[in-house]
KEVEXGU-800680 format. One record per residue (C-alpha): residue number from 1; residue in three letters; x, y, z. Coordinates in Angstrom, 1 decimal. Example, Ala and Ser with C-alpha at 12.3 -4.5 7.8 and 13.67 -1.06 7.14 Angstrom:
# residues 2
+-----+------+--------+--------+--------+
: pos : code :      x :      y :      z :
+-----+------+--------+--------+--------+
:   1 :  ALA :   12.3 :   -4.5 :    7.8 :
:   2 :  SER :   13.7 :   -1.1 :    7.1 :
+-----+------+--------+--------+--------+
//
This chain:
# residues 361
+-----+------+--------+--------+--------+
: pos : code :      x :      y :      z :
+-----+------+--------+--------+--------+
:   1 :  MET :   -0.7 :  -25.8 :   12.6 :
:   2 :  PHE :   -3.0 :  -26.7 :    9.7 :
:   3 :  GLU :   -3.4 :  -30.3 :    8.5 :
:   4 :  LEU :   -3.6 :  -29.1 :    4.9 :
:   5 :  LYS :   -0.6 :  -26.8 :    5.3 :
:   6 :  PRO :    1.8 :  -28.3 :    7.9 :
:   7 :  ASP :    4.6 :  -25.8 :    6.9 :
:   8 :  PHE :    2.4 :  -22.8 :    7.4 :
:   9 :  GLU :    4.8 :  -21.0 :    9.7 :
:  10 :  GLU :    7.6 :  -21.2 :    7.1 :
:  11 :  VAL :    5.2 :  -19.9 :    4.5 :
:  12 :  LEU :    4.1 :  -17.1 :    6.8 :
:  13 :  ASN :    7.7 :  -16.0 :    7.1 :
:  14 :  ARG :    7.9 :  -15.7 :    3.3 :
:  15 :  TYR :    4.8 :  -13.6 :    3.2 :
:  16 :  GLU :    6.1 :  -11.3 :    5.9 :
:  17 :  ALA :    9.3 :  -10.8 :    3.9 :
:  18 :  TRP :    7.4 :  -10.2 :    0.7 :
:  19 :  TRP :    5.4 :   -7.3 :    2.2 :
:  20 :  GLY :    8.7 :   -5.6 :    2.9 :
:  21 :  CYS :   10.1 :   -6.4 :   -0.6 :
:  22 :  GLU :   12.6 :   -8.8 :    1.0 :
:  23 :  ILE :   13.4 :  -12.6 :    0.6 :
:  24 :  VAL :   13.9 :  -15.3 :    3.2 :
:  25 :  ASP :   15.1 :  -18.1 :    0.9 :
:  26 :  ARG :   13.3 :  -17.5 :   -2.4 :
:  27 :  PRO :   10.5 :  -15.3 :   -3.8 :
:  28 :  LEU :    7.0 :  -16.0 :   -2.8 :
:  29 :  VAL :    5.2 :  -18.4 :   -5.2 :
:  30 :  SER :    1.8 :  -20.1 :   -5.1 :
:  31 :  MET :    1.1 :  -23.2 :   -7.2 :
:  32 :  ALA :   -1.6 :  -25.8 :   -6.8 :
:  33 :  SER :   -2.3 :  -29.2 :   -8.4 :
:  34 :  PRO :   -4.9 :  -31.9 :   -8.0 :
:  35 :  VAL :   -4.2 :  -34.8 :   -5.7 :
:  36 :  PRO :   -3.8 :  -38.2 :   -7.3 :
:  37 :  SER :   -7.2 :  -39.6 :   -8.6 :
:  38 :  SER :   -7.1 :  -42.4 :   -6.2 :
:  39 :  GLU :   -7.1 :  -40.0 :   -3.3 :
:  40 :  ARG :   -9.8 :  -37.6 :   -4.6 :
:  41 :  LYS :  -12.9 :  -36.9 :   -2.5 :
:  42 :  ASP :  -16.3 :  -36.7 :   -4.0 :
:  43 :  VAL :  -17.5 :  -33.0 :   -4.1 :
:  44 :  PRO :  -21.1 :  -33.0 :   -2.7 :
:  45 :  GLN :  -23.7 :  -32.0 :   -5.3 :
:  46 :  LYS :  -27.2 :  -30.7 :   -4.7 :
:  47 :  GLU :  -30.1 :  -29.4 :   -6.8 :
:  48 :  TYR :  -31.9 :  -26.1 :   -5.9 :
:  49 :  ALA :  -35.1 :  -24.5 :   -6.9 :
:  50 :  THR :  -33.3 :  -21.1 :   -7.3 :
:  51 :  ILE :  -29.8 :  -19.9 :   -7.7 :
:  52 :  ARG :  -30.2 :  -17.7 :   -4.6 :
:  53 :  GLU :  -30.9 :  -20.8 :   -2.5 :
:  54 :  ARG :  -27.6 :  -22.3 :   -3.6 :
:  55 :  TRP :  -25.7 :  -19.2 :   -2.4 :
:  56 :  MET :  -27.4 :  -19.4 :    1.0 :
:  57 :  ASP :  -26.9 :  -23.1 :    1.8 :
:  58 :  THR :  -24.2 :  -22.7 :    4.5 :
:  59 :  GLN :  -23.6 :  -26.4 :    5.3 :
:  60 :  HIS :  -23.4 :  -27.4 :    1.6 :
:  61 :  ILE :  -21.0 :  -24.6 :    0.8 :
:  62 :  VAL :  -18.8 :  -25.6 :    3.7 :
:  63 :  ALA :  -18.9 :  -29.3 :    2.7 :
:  64 :  GLN :  -18.0 :  -28.5 :   -0.9 :
:  65 :  ALA :  -15.2 :  -26.1 :    0.1 :
:  66 :  GLU :  -13.6 :  -28.7 :    2.3 :
:  67 :  ALA :  -13.8 :  -31.4 :   -0.4 :
:  68 :  ARG :  -12.2 :  -29.1 :   -2.9 :
:  69 :  LEU :   -9.4 :  -28.2 :   -0.6 :
:  70 :  ARG :   -8.7 :  -31.8 :    0.2 :
:  71 :  ASN :   -8.6 :  -32.5 :   -3.6 :
:  72 :  THR :   -5.8 :  -29.9 :   -4.0 :
:  73 :  VAL :   -2.1 :  -30.1 :   -3.3 :
:  74 :  HIS :   -1.1 :  -26.7 :   -2.0 :
:  75 :  VAL :    2.4 :  -26.4 :   -3.4 :
:  76 :  ALA :    5.1 :  -24.0 :   -2.1 :
:  77 :  ASP :    3.3 :  -20.9 :   -0.6 :
:  78 :  SER :   -0.2 :  -21.7 :   -1.8 :
:  79 :  LEU :   -2.6 :  -21.7 :    1.2 :
:  80 :  PRO :   -5.7 :  -23.8 :    1.8 :
:  81 :  ILE :   -8.2 :  -21.0 :    2.3 :
:  82 :  VAL :  -12.0 :  -20.7 :    2.3 :
:  83 :  TRP :  -14.1 :  -17.6 :    2.9 :
:  84 :  PRO :  -17.8 :  -16.8 :    3.0 :
:  85 :  ASN :  -18.9 :  -15.3 :   -0.3 :
:  86 :  LEU :  -22.2 :  -13.5 :   -0.8 :
:  87 :  GLY :  -20.9 :  -11.3 :   -3.6 :
:  88 :  PRO :  -18.6 :   -8.3 :   -3.8 :
:  89 :  GLU :  -21.3 :   -5.8 :   -3.0 :
:  90 :  VAL :  -22.6 :   -7.5 :    0.2 :
:  91 :  PHE :  -21.3 :   -4.6 :    2.4 :
:  92 :  SER :  -24.0 :   -2.4 :    0.8 :
:  93 :  ALA :  -26.6 :   -5.0 :    1.7 :
:  94 :  PHE :  -25.9 :   -4.2 :    5.4 :
:  95 :  TYR :  -27.5 :   -0.8 :    4.7 :
:  96 :  GLY :  -30.6 :   -2.2 :    3.0 :
:  97 :  CYS :  -29.6 :   -2.8 :   -0.6 :
:  98 :  GLU :  -31.3 :   -5.9 :   -2.1 :
:  99 :  MET :  -29.0 :   -8.5 :   -3.6 :
: 100 :  GLU :  -29.4 :  -10.3 :   -7.0 :
: 101 :  TYR :  -27.6 :  -13.6 :   -7.6 :
: 102 :  GLY :  -26.3 :  -15.1 :  -10.8 :
: 103 :  GLU :  -24.4 :  -18.3 :  -11.4 :
: 104 :  GLY :  -21.0 :  -16.9 :  -10.5 :
: 105 :  THR :  -21.5 :  -13.4 :   -9.1 :
: 106 :  ALA :  -23.9 :  -11.1 :   -7.3 :
: 107 :  TRP :  -24.8 :   -7.5 :   -7.4 :
: 108 :  SER :  -26.9 :   -5.1 :   -5.3 :
: 109 :  LYS :  -29.8 :   -2.8 :   -6.2 :
: 110 :  PRO :  -29.4 :    1.0 :   -5.5 :
: 111 :  VAL :  -31.4 :    2.5 :   -2.6 :
: 112 :  LEU :  -30.2 :    6.1 :   -2.5 :
: 113 :  ALA :  -32.7 :    8.0 :   -4.5 :
: 114 :  ASP :  -31.2 :   11.5 :   -3.9 :
: 115 :  TRP :  -28.9 :   13.4 :   -1.5 :
: 116 :  SER :  -31.5 :   14.9 :    0.8 :
: 117 :  ASP :  -30.8 :   14.5 :    4.5 :
: 118 :  GLU :  -33.7 :   12.2 :    4.8 :
: 119 :  SER :  -32.5 :    9.8 :    2.1 :
: 120 :  VAL :  -28.9 :    9.8 :    3.3 :
: 121 :  ASP :  -29.9 :    9.3 :    7.0 :
: 122 :  LYS :  -31.8 :    6.1 :    6.0 :
: 123 :  LEU :  -28.5 :    4.6 :    5.1 :
: 124 :  GLN :  -27.6 :    3.0 :    8.5 :
: 125 :  LEU :  -25.4 :   -0.1 :    9.2 :
: 126 :  ASP :  -27.7 :   -2.9 :   10.4 :
: 127 :  LYS :  -25.8 :   -5.8 :   12.0 :
: 128 :  GLU :  -29.1 :   -7.6 :   12.4 :
: 129 :  SER :  -29.8 :   -7.6 :    8.7 :
: 130 :  PHE :  -30.2 :  -10.9 :    6.9 :
: 131 :  PHE :  -26.9 :  -10.7 :    5.0 :
: 132 :  PHE :  -24.8 :   -9.7 :    8.0 :
: 133 :  ARG :  -26.2 :  -12.5 :   10.1 :
: 134 :  LYS :  -25.8 :  -15.0 :    7.2 :
: 135 :  LEU :  -22.1 :  -14.0 :    7.0 :
: 136 :  ILE :  -21.7 :  -14.6 :   10.7 :
: 137 :  GLU :  -23.3 :  -18.0 :   10.3 :
: 138 :  MET :  -21.1 :  -18.9 :    7.4 :
: 139 :  THR :  -18.0 :  -17.8 :    9.1 :
: 140 :  GLU :  -18.8 :  -19.7 :   12.2 :
: 141 :  ALA :  -19.6 :  -22.9 :   10.2 :
: 142 :  MET :  -16.3 :  -22.6 :    8.3 :
: 143 :  VAL :  -14.3 :  -22.1 :   11.4 :
: 144 :  GLU :  -15.9 :  -25.1 :   13.0 :
: 145 :  ALA :  -15.1 :  -27.3 :   10.0 :
: 146 :  GLY :  -11.6 :  -25.8 :    9.5 :
: 147 :  LYS :  -10.2 :  -26.1 :   13.0 :
: 148 :  ASP :   -6.6 :  -27.4 :   12.7 :
: 149 :  LYS :   -7.3 :  -28.3 :    9.1 :
: 150 :  PHE :   -7.5 :  -25.3 :    6.8 :
: 151 :  ILE :   -7.6 :  -21.5 :    6.9 :
: 152 :  VAL :  -10.8 :  -19.4 :    7.0 :
: 153 :  GLY :  -10.8 :  -15.8 :    5.8 :
: 154 :  TYR :  -13.2 :  -12.9 :    6.0 :
: 155 :  THR :  -15.6 :  -12.0 :    3.2 :
: 156 :  ASP :  -15.0 :   -9.6 :    0.3 :
: 157 :  LEU :  -15.8 :   -6.2 :    1.8 :
: 158 :  HIS :  -16.0 :   -3.0 :   -0.4 :
: 159 :  GLY :  -16.4 :    0.2 :    1.5 :
: 160 :  GLY :  -15.6 :    3.8 :    0.4 :
: 161 :  GLY :  -16.5 :    4.8 :   -3.2 :
: 162 :  ASP :  -17.6 :    1.3 :   -4.3 :
: 163 :  ALA :  -20.1 :    1.1 :   -1.5 :
: 164 :  ILE :  -21.5 :    4.6 :   -2.4 :
: 165 :  ALA :  -21.7 :    3.6 :   -6.0 :
: 166 :  ALA :  -23.7 :    0.6 :   -5.0 :
: 167 :  PHE :  -26.0 :    2.7 :   -2.9 :
: 168 :  ARG :  -26.5 :    5.3 :   -5.6 :
: 169 :  ASP :  -25.8 :    3.6 :   -9.0 :
: 170 :  PRO :  -22.5 :    4.4 :  -10.7 :
: 171 :  GLN :  -24.0 :    6.4 :  -13.5 :
: 172 :  GLU :  -25.8 :    8.7 :  -11.1 :
: 173 :  LEU :  -22.8 :    9.0 :   -8.8 :
: 174 :  LEU :  -20.7 :   10.3 :  -11.8 :
: 175 :  ILE :  -22.9 :   13.3 :  -11.9 :
: 176 :  ASP :  -23.0 :   13.5 :   -8.1 :
: 177 :  THR :  -19.2 :   13.9 :   -8.0 :
: 178 :  ILE :  -19.8 :   17.3 :   -9.6 :
: 179 :  GLU :  -23.0 :   18.4 :   -7.9 :
: 180 :  HIS :  -22.8 :   16.8 :   -4.4 :
: 181 :  GLN :  -19.2 :   16.6 :   -3.5 :
: 182 :  GLU :  -19.6 :   17.6 :    0.2 :
: 183 :  ALA :  -22.4 :   15.1 :    0.7 :
: 184 :  ILE :  -20.3 :   12.3 :   -0.8 :
: 185 :  LYS :  -17.4 :   13.1 :    1.5 :
: 186 :  ARG :  -19.6 :   13.1 :    4.6 :
: 187 :  LEU :  -21.1 :    9.8 :    3.6 :
: 188 :  CYS :  -17.8 :    8.3 :    2.7 :
: 189 :  GLY :  -16.4 :    9.3 :    6.1 :
: 190 :  ARG :  -19.3 :    7.7 :    8.0 :
: 191 :  ILE :  -19.3 :    4.4 :    6.1 :
: 192 :  THR :  -15.6 :    4.1 :    6.5 :
: 193 :  GLU :  -16.0 :    4.2 :   10.2 :
: 194 :  ASP :  -18.7 :    1.5 :    9.8 :
: 195 :  PHE :  -16.4 :   -0.5 :    7.5 :
: 196 :  LEU :  -13.6 :   -0.6 :   10.1 :
: 197 :  ASP :  -16.1 :   -1.7 :   12.8 :
: 198 :  VAL :  -17.3 :   -4.5 :   10.6 :
: 199 :  TYR :  -13.8 :   -5.6 :    9.6 :
: 200 :  ASP :  -12.7 :   -5.7 :   13.3 :
: 201 :  GLN :  -15.7 :   -7.8 :   14.2 :
: 202 :  PHE :  -14.8 :  -10.5 :   11.6 :
: 203 :  HIS :  -11.1 :  -10.2 :   12.4 :
: 204 :  ALA :  -11.7 :  -10.7 :   16.1 :
: 205 :  MET :  -13.9 :  -13.8 :   15.4 :
: 206 :  LEU :  -11.3 :  -15.4 :   13.1 :
: 207 :  SER :   -8.3 :  -14.4 :   15.2 :
: 208 :  ALA :   -9.9 :  -16.0 :   18.3 :
: 209 :  ALA :  -10.3 :  -19.2 :   16.3 :
: 210 :  GLY :   -6.5 :  -19.2 :   15.6 :
: 211 :  MET :   -6.9 :  -18.1 :   11.9 :
: 212 :  PRO :   -4.4 :  -15.8 :   10.3 :
: 213 :  SER :   -5.8 :  -12.8 :    8.5 :
: 214 :  THR :   -6.8 :  -13.5 :    4.9 :
: 215 :  THR :   -9.6 :  -13.1 :    2.4 :
: 216 :  TRP :  -10.4 :  -13.6 :   -1.3 :
: 217 :  LEU :   -6.9 :  -12.5 :   -2.3 :
: 218 :  SER :   -5.0 :  -15.3 :   -0.5 :
: 219 :  ALA :   -2.1 :  -13.4 :    1.0 :
: 220 :  THR :   -1.6 :  -13.2 :    4.8 :
: 221 :  CYS :    0.4 :  -11.5 :    7.5 :
: 222 :  ARG :    0.9 :  -11.3 :   11.2 :
: 223 :  GLY :   -1.8 :   -8.9 :   12.2 :
: 224 :  LYS :   -4.6 :   -7.3 :   10.1 :
: 225 :  TYR :   -4.5 :   -7.8 :    6.3 :
: 226 :  HIS :   -6.8 :   -5.9 :    3.9 :
: 227 :  VAL :   -7.4 :   -5.5 :    0.2 :
: 228 :  PRO :   -8.5 :   -1.9 :   -0.3 :
: 229 :  SER :  -10.0 :   -1.0 :   -3.7 :
: 230 :  ASN :  -12.1 :    1.6 :   -5.6 :
: 231 :  ASP :  -13.3 :    0.2 :   -8.9 :
: 232 :  PHE :  -15.5 :    3.3 :   -9.3 :
: 233 :  SER :  -12.2 :    5.3 :   -9.7 :
: 234 :  CYS :  -11.8 :    4.2 :  -13.3 :
: 235 :  MET :  -14.6 :    6.6 :  -14.2 :
: 236 :  ILE :  -13.4 :    9.7 :  -12.5 :
: 237 :  SER :  -10.6 :   12.3 :  -12.7 :
: 238 :  ASP :   -7.5 :   12.3 :  -10.6 :
: 239 :  GLU :   -8.8 :   15.4 :   -8.8 :
: 240 :  ALA :  -12.2 :   13.8 :   -7.9 :
: 241 :  PHE :  -10.5 :   10.6 :   -6.8 :
: 242 :  GLU :   -8.1 :   12.6 :   -4.5 :
: 243 :  ASP :  -10.7 :   14.8 :   -3.0 :
: 244 :  LEU :  -13.6 :   12.4 :   -2.5 :
: 245 :  PHE :  -12.1 :    9.0 :   -1.9 :
: 246 :  VAL :   -8.4 :    8.9 :   -1.2 :
: 247 :  PRO :   -8.8 :   10.0 :    2.4 :
: 248 :  ALA :  -11.0 :    7.0 :    3.1 :
: 249 :  ILE :   -8.5 :    4.7 :    1.4 :
: 250 :  ILE :   -5.8 :    6.0 :    3.6 :
: 251 :  GLN :   -7.9 :    5.6 :    6.7 :
: 252 :  GLU :   -8.7 :    2.0 :    5.8 :
: 253 :  CYS :   -5.0 :    1.2 :    5.3 :
: 254 :  GLN :   -3.9 :    3.0 :    8.5 :
: 255 :  HIS :   -6.2 :    0.7 :   10.4 :
: 256 :  MET :   -4.4 :   -2.4 :    9.0 :
: 257 :  ASP :   -0.9 :   -3.9 :    9.4 :
: 258 :  ARG :   -0.6 :   -4.9 :    5.7 :
: 259 :  SER :   -2.6 :   -3.8 :    2.6 :
: 260 :  ILE :   -2.5 :   -4.8 :   -1.0 :
: 261 :  TYR :   -4.4 :   -2.4 :   -3.3 :
: 262 :  HIS :   -6.7 :   -4.0 :   -5.9 :
: 263 :  LEU :   -6.2 :   -1.8 :   -9.0 :
: 264 :  ASP :   -8.7 :   -3.0 :  -11.6 :
: 265 :  GLY :   -8.6 :   -2.0 :  -15.3 :
: 266 :  PRO :   -6.6 :    0.2 :  -17.6 :
: 267 :  GLN :   -8.9 :    3.2 :  -16.9 :
: 268 :  ALA :   -7.9 :    3.0 :  -13.2 :
: 269 :  LEU :   -4.2 :    2.9 :  -14.0 :
: 270 :  ARG :   -3.9 :    6.7 :  -14.1 :
: 271 :  HIS :   -4.2 :    6.6 :  -10.3 :
: 272 :  LEU :   -1.3 :    4.3 :   -9.8 :
: 273 :  ASP :    1.3 :    7.0 :   -9.0 :
: 274 :  ARG :   -0.9 :    8.5 :   -6.3 :
: 275 :  LEU :   -1.5 :    5.1 :   -4.8 :
: 276 :  LEU :    2.2 :    4.4 :   -4.7 :
: 277 :  GLU :    2.7 :    7.5 :   -2.6 :
: 278 :  ILE :    0.5 :    6.1 :    0.2 :
: 279 :  ARG :    2.9 :    4.7 :    2.8 :
: 280 :  GLU :    0.3 :    2.3 :    4.3 :
: 281 :  ILE :   -0.2 :    0.6 :    0.9 :
: 282 :  HIS :    2.4 :   -2.1 :    0.9 :
: 283 :  ALA :    1.6 :   -3.9 :   -2.4 :
: 284 :  ILE :   -0.4 :   -3.6 :   -5.6 :
: 285 :  GLN :   -2.5 :   -6.2 :   -7.3 :
: 286 :  TRP :   -2.7 :   -5.0 :  -10.9 :
: 287 :  VAL :   -5.7 :   -6.5 :  -12.8 :
: 288 :  PRO :   -5.6 :   -5.4 :  -16.5 :
: 289 :  GLY :   -9.0 :   -6.9 :  -17.3 :
: 290 :  ALA :  -10.4 :   -9.5 :  -19.6 :
: 291 :  GLY :   -8.6 :   -9.9 :  -22.9 :
: 292 :  GLN :   -5.7 :   -7.8 :  -21.6 :
: 293 :  ASP :   -4.3 :  -10.0 :  -18.9 :
: 294 :  TYR :   -1.1 :  -11.2 :  -20.4 :
: 295 :  TRP :    1.4 :  -10.2 :  -17.7 :
: 296 :  ALA :    4.3 :   -9.4 :  -20.0 :
: 297 :  ASP :    2.3 :   -6.6 :  -21.7 :
: 298 :  TRP :    2.4 :   -4.8 :  -18.4 :
: 299 :  ILE :    6.1 :   -5.2 :  -17.4 :
: 300 :  ASP :    6.5 :   -1.4 :  -17.3 :
: 301 :  VAL :    3.7 :   -1.2 :  -14.7 :
: 302 :  TYR :    5.4 :   -3.8 :  -12.5 :
: 303 :  GLN :    8.6 :   -1.9 :  -12.9 :
: 304 :  ARG :    6.9 :    1.3 :  -11.8 :
: 305 :  ILE :    5.6 :   -0.5 :   -8.7 :
: 306 :  GLN :    9.0 :   -1.9 :   -7.9 :
: 307 :  SER :   10.6 :    1.5 :   -8.3 :
: 308 :  LYS :    8.6 :    2.8 :   -5.4 :
: 309 :  LYS :    9.6 :   -0.2 :   -3.2 :
: 310 :  LYS :    6.1 :   -1.7 :   -3.2 :
: 311 :  ALA :    5.4 :   -5.4 :   -3.5 :
: 312 :  LEU :    3.3 :   -6.9 :   -6.3 :
: 313 :  CYS :    1.6 :  -10.1 :   -7.4 :
: 314 :  LEU :    1.4 :  -11.6 :  -10.9 :
: 315 :  ALA :    0.4 :  -14.8 :  -12.7 :
: 316 :  LEU :    2.3 :  -16.2 :  -15.6 :
: 317 :  PRO :    3.0 :  -19.4 :  -17.7 :
: 318 :  ALA :    6.0 :  -21.5 :  -16.7 :
: 319 :  GLU :    7.5 :  -20.8 :  -20.1 :
: 320 :  ASP :    7.8 :  -17.1 :  -19.2 :
: 321 :  LEU :    9.8 :  -17.5 :  -16.1 :
: 322 :  ASN :   13.1 :  -16.5 :  -17.7 :
: 323 :  LEU :   11.5 :  -13.3 :  -19.1 :
: 324 :  LEU :   10.3 :  -12.6 :  -15.5 :
: 325 :  PHE :   13.9 :  -13.1 :  -14.2 :
: 326 :  GLU :   15.3 :  -10.7 :  -16.8 :
: 327 :  THR :   12.8 :   -7.9 :  -16.3 :
: 328 :  LEU :   12.0 :   -7.7 :  -12.6 :
: 329 :  ASP :   13.8 :   -7.9 :   -9.3 :
: 330 :  PRO :   12.8 :  -10.9 :   -7.1 :
: 331 :  GLY :   12.3 :   -8.8 :   -3.9 :
: 332 :  GLY :    8.6 :   -8.1 :   -3.4 :
: 333 :  VAL :    7.4 :  -10.4 :   -6.3 :
: 334 :  TRP :    4.6 :  -12.9 :   -5.4 :
: 335 :  ILE :    4.1 :  -15.3 :   -8.3 :
: 336 :  SER :    0.5 :  -16.0 :   -7.5 :
: 337 :  SER :    0.0 :  -18.7 :  -10.1 :
: 338 :  VAL :    2.2 :  -20.6 :  -12.6 :
: 339 :  SER :    0.2 :  -22.2 :  -15.4 :
: 340 :  GLY :    1.4 :  -24.9 :  -17.8 :
: 341 :  ILE :    2.7 :  -27.2 :  -15.2 :
: 342 :  SER :    1.3 :  -30.7 :  -15.4 :
: 343 :  SER :    3.5 :  -32.8 :  -13.1 :
: 344 :  LYS :    5.3 :  -32.8 :   -9.8 :
: 345 :  GLU :    8.6 :  -32.8 :  -11.6 :
: 346 :  GLU :    7.8 :  -29.7 :  -13.6 :
: 347 :  ALA :    6.6 :  -28.0 :  -10.4 :
: 348 :  GLU :    9.9 :  -28.8 :   -8.7 :
: 349 :  ALA :   11.9 :  -27.6 :  -11.7 :
: 350 :  ALA :   10.0 :  -24.3 :  -11.7 :
: 351 :  LEU :   10.6 :  -23.9 :   -7.9 :
: 352 :  GLU :   14.3 :  -24.6 :   -8.4 :
: 353 :  ALA :   14.5 :  -22.0 :  -11.1 :
: 354 :  ILE :   12.7 :  -19.4 :   -9.0 :
: 355 :  ALA :   14.9 :  -20.2 :   -6.0 :
: 356 :  LYS :   18.0 :  -19.3 :   -8.1 :
: 357 :  TRP :   16.6 :  -16.0 :   -9.1 :
: 358 :  THR :   18.7 :  -13.3 :   -7.5 :
: 359 :  LYS :   18.6 :   -9.5 :   -7.6 :
: 360 :  LYS :   20.3 :   -7.9 :  -10.5 :
: 361 :  GLN :   23.5 :   -6.1 :   -9.6 :
+-----+------+--------+--------+--------+
//
C-alpha cells in the first residue's frame, strides 16, 4: 500500500488490537533507524530572511520531509508519517489570533480582550484565513508527494480549553474560570462544533487520498483517530475542569472512532481518574515533562491506566525491557520508542524479547 511501509495492513491490525488492549502476535512497538550511509538522500537546505518564511515554504517542507522519511528504516510498527505543522495553537489563528514563530515551535497572541458579547462574537471561524488556507495547501502538497509512498496526517489541532486559553491568555482565563463560567461554557460549546467541522474537512481530504487517519502522535486506526487534550487543565481544580471543559472533551471523543488523550505534566495528573472514566477515551499518552520523563518513575501511573482497561504508550531504553515485562501487562502497551539500539541485530533481539512477553497469570 505504501512504498515506505509495505506491511502497513499487518501493522494496522496491531494498532486495532492495541486500541482494545488486545494482541495479534506481539505488543505494538515502534523503532526507527537510519538507512545505510550509502543509501542516504541529501536533505534539501535553504536560507531564509526570517524564521517565519521557513515555516511557510510548503514545497521545501515537503521535500525535506520526504528525504528524511527515505533516510529512515521504519522498523516493526513505526509508520512513515508527515503532517503539516504551523504550531500547536494554529486552530486559534483560524479566529484571528496572530502567530509568532521560533526555531522549533510557535505560539499565538491573545485577541479576546473581555467577555462582552461584542468581543466574544468577533471570534468566528474563518476558513478563508491565511493559516487555514496554508494548511490546506500544505496538506494537498504532501498528499501529492506521498501518494503510494508514505502517510500524510492532519495538523495538530487544539480546541476546547486550550483554544480558549489562546484567545484569552492563560493567566486571564484562570480568573475567568471563577468570574465568567457561563460565558466560557457557551464559547467552548461553539468552538467545539467548529473544531469537529474542521477535523472532518481534513479527514475527508486525507481519506479521499487513501490515507489512514493519523497526526503528530503517530498512531492510526480504521476510521477517525484523534488526540484530545487540555493542557490548561493543569492550572485548574477538578471541579472547574469537570464543569467547564469535560463536556467538550467527551463531545470530541464521541465524534471519533479512536482517541488517545494527551495528558501533559504532573499538575494535570490529578485529572487522570476522571479521564479514565470516559468510555470514548481508549488510550492515554502520559507526558511527565522535561526532567521527569524516565518512564520507570511512573510505573504506578501506567498500572492505574491498565487497571481501567485503557491502552497506553511509553518510551524506554532497551536495557529496561525486562523491567517493563515484570511490571506491566502487554495488552494495550505501545512501546513508542526503544532507545539504546545501534544495530539491526540489537533491534531484532529486542523485538524477539517483546514477542515473548506474555500476560502475567
